[in-house]
C-alpha positions, -999 to +999 in steps of 0.1 A: +208+692+638+240+700+656+232+734+658+196+729+675+221+706+701+248+730+706+223+762+711+202+740+736+232+731+759+246+767+751+214+778+769+215+754+794+248+763+803+240+798+799+212+797+822+236+777+850+261+809+849+233+836+850+216+813+881+252+810+897+260+848+893+229+858+910+237+836+936+201+818+938+212+781+926+194+755+941+202+719+933+169+714+918+172+739+890+209+720+883+193+691+879+160+705+858+192+719+836+205+689+839+179+669+823+171+693+800+203+691+783+204+653+787+169+653+769+184+671+742+214+650+735+189+620+735+164+638+711+199+646+694+210+609+691+172+600+679+176+622+654+208+615+643+198+575+642+167+583+622+185+609+597+211+574+597+186+549+586+170+576+564+203+577+544+205+536+542+174+531+534+180+557+504+214+540+491+193+508+493+167+529+465+195+539+450+208+510+444+174+493+433+172+522+409+210+507+393+202+478+393+161+484+376+180+510+349+208+483+344+183+456+337+163+480+314+193+488+294+201+447+287+161+438+276+168+470+255+198+455+240+179+423+236+151+439+221+176+457+191+191+424+182+158+408+178+143+432+160+178+430+138+175+390+137+133+399+130+142+424+099+167+404+083+147+371+082+118+393+071+143+407+043+156+370+032+120+359+031+111+387+008+143+380-015+130+341-013+095+349-024+106+375-050+128+347-063+099+322-068+075+349-083+098+356-113+107+319-121 
């Protein structure tokens, strides 16, 4: 992006220098080149603003994804703990059933 702006500005300056060197510089030509340079600067500023906005949105998305991953990890830990508790309960029930059948 910077290269595009730099190139546009250099081209504008080069055009002014060439026109000035040839001795045919009119105020209209200088104004046109100046307007093009101003437009290039405005376009660059708009592009930078868009890039900054996109970077902010990407950071927000990354933050949301990290939060979702943390929540998923907590849910997995809770599910594993619940499964372990259910397995322990089933073992107790099985032992109690076998004990009552053996009597």
